N, C-alpha and C positions, 0 to 999 in steps of 0.2 A: 422570518419564517413563522408560520402559524403552528398550532399544536398538531394538527393532522400531518403536516409536512414533516415536523420533527419526529413524530411517531413512525412515519413511513421510512424516514432516513435511518432511524435506529433499527427498525426491522430489517431493512436491506443490509445494514452493516452487520447485524447479528447473523444473518444468513451467510454472509461472506466469511465471517469469523468461524462459524461452524464448518463451512466448506474447507477452510484452511486446515482445520484439525481432523477432518474426516476424510476428505477426498485426496488431499495432498499426500498423506502417508501411503495411501493405496497406490498412487502412481509411482512413487519412489524413483523419480527421474533425477539425474545429476543436475540438470537445469530445470528446477521445479517451479511451479506456479506459486506465487506469493499472494494469496487472497487477503492477507492482512494489509498489504500495501494498497490494494484496491479499496478495501474498507476505510483505510486511513484517508486516502484522497477523496473518496466520496463524502465522508463526514467532514473533512477539513475545509472543503470549499464552501460548506454551509455554516462555518463557524468563524468567529473573529480569530486573528492570529494567535493571541494568547491562549484562548480556549482550544484551538487546534493543536497547539504545542502540548497542552495538558492531555488532550485526547491521544496524541501520538505517544506521549510518555506512558500513559496507562496501557496502551496496546503493546508498547515495547516491554513494559514490566511483565505483562502476561507472557510474551514471547520469551523473555529472559528467564522467567521462573520455570518454564517447561523445558527449555533447551539446555544443553550441556556447555553452552558458550560462556565467555566471560560476562558476569552479571553487570548490566548497565549499558552495554554497547548497543543493543537493539533499542533500548529506551532513549538513549541520546540520539541515535540515528533517526528514529521515528519522530522524535520531537522536532528535529531540524526539518525533516521532510514535511511534516504536518504544518509547521509554521510557514514554510516556503509555499506550500500549496494554497494555504489560506491567503497569503499575501498576494499571490498571483491569480486569485480566483476571477478577476475581471477578464483575464485572457483564457483561463483554464477550461472550465466545463461548459463549452458551447455545445451545440447539437451536432458538431462535426466529429464523427467517430475517429477519423484519422488524427485529428488534434488530440482527442482523448487518449488514443493509443500511444501517440508520441510522448505525452506527459506521463502516462503510466510507465512507459519504458524508461524515461529520464528519472522518475522518482525511484524506481526499483534499482537502477544503476547507482544513483547517488546514495541510496540506503546501503547497498552492498559496499561501496567505497568507504563510507564512514564506519560501517560495522567491521570491515576487515582491518582497517587501519587502527581504529580505537581498540578493538578487541584483540589485537596482535594475533590474528588467526593464522597468518602465513608471513613468510619473509622471503626476500630475494626473488628467484625465478618462479617460485610457487605463488607468490603474491602477484607477480606480473601476469602469470597464466590465469589466475583467478579474476583479476581486474579486467583483462583484455579479452578473455575467451569465455569463461564460464559465467561471469556476471552479465555481460551483454546477452548471452543466450538465455539466461534466466529472466532477464528484463524483457526480452522479446516474447518469450512464452507467457510471462505475466501480462504483458500488454495485449496479446491476442486473447488470452483467457478473460482479462478484465473487460475488453471491448465486447466479447461475447456475453459476459455476465451482465454488463450494463445494458446491452440490447435486450436480453431476456427479462431483466428486472425493470425495464423502462416503464411498462404499464403500471407497476406498483408505485413508481416514483412520480408519475404524472399528477398534476393538480386537476382535480375534477370540478367542473362548475355545474351547479344544479339549477 
C-alpha cells in the first residue's frame, strides 16, 4: 500500500472511531452499532496479521479504558478478530457488499462471544440469551451500518489515477 492509501485508510478508520463514540451513545439501542469493529476490519485487511493483531489490541485498549467492563477482554477479542480478518483478507474485502456484510456480521458476533466469555459478563441463561439473541442482533445492525458506511466512504478509499 502506498502512502496516500495508508493516509486514506487511517482517515476512514478515524472517522469510524469518532462515529463510535459520538453517534452510538446518541442511539442508545440494546443491539447497537459497533463502528470499532468496522474500523478494525477495514484496517486489518490492509495490514499483515501481526500488525492487525496489534491494531486490534490498541483499539481494544481504547474500548476497555472507556468502558466499565473487565479490562483486557475487548483488547483480546479485537486482537483475535483483527488477526483473523488479516489472515482471511484474500477472501474478505472484495467489491461484493453482501460478502462484506457477512464478514462484518461474523466479526461482531465472534467479538461478542470472546468478550462475553473472557470478561465473565454473564452466566447461565443470561449468557445464552446474550449469545443467541442480542449478539446476533447487534451483529446484524453493525453489518448493515458497516455496509452503509463503506458505501458512503468508498469514494474516499478509491485509488485515483492521474
